[in-house]
N, C-alpha and C positions, 0 to 999 in steps of 0.2 A: 050784553051783560058784562062780559069779560072786558070789553073795550071801555065801558063806563068805569070799571074798577081801576084798570091800568091807566087810563087817561081821563081824569075827572072833568076835563074841559072838552066840549065837543070838538071834533077835528075842524081845522080851519076851513076845509072845503065845504063843510056843512053850514058854516056861519055866513059865508058870502061866496059870490060867484067869481068867475075869472079862472085863469089857469093857475098852475102851482106857483109860478113866479109872482103873479099879481097878489096872490094870497099871502105869500111869504113877505113881499114888500110891505103889505098893509100890516101884517102881524108883527113884523120886526120894527116897523116905523122908519125903515131906511130903504134906500134904493140899492139893490144889489148890482154889482158891476155887469155891464152888458155881456161881457165874455162869459161870466158865470151863468147869466140868464139864458144865453143861447145854448150853452152846453147842457144845462138842466132841461130845457124844453126839448132839445134834440133827443136826449136820453129818454125822457118820459114818452115822447111820441114814437120812438122806435123800439122800445123794450116791451115785450109782451106782458111781463108781470106788472110793470109800472102803469099799464093801462087800466089796472083794477083799482077800484076805489080804496080798498084796504091798503094796498101798497103805497098809493099816493098819500093817504092819510098818515101812515107810519113814517114815510119819508119827511113829510112836513113836520110832524111832531119831533122827529129826530133832529132836524135842522134847527127848529125853534129851541129845543132843549140845549143843543150844543152852543147856540149863540148866547144863551143865558150864563154859560160858564165863564169863569175868570180865566182868560187865556194868558 
């Protein structure tokens, strides 16, 4: 319920399969640099908290929202 209020769109991982990098590439419509992909995958695979669905969803949402901002 809280997630639905805070994040009106379902998390990217719930909409399609693949790893976090695959989902971000698809959601952003761009291919992220290989170095970033490797660092992100390594972090997700080796961090205990990032192995949880909620942490991964939060991270994906954070990255997607940051990418929408005017830098």
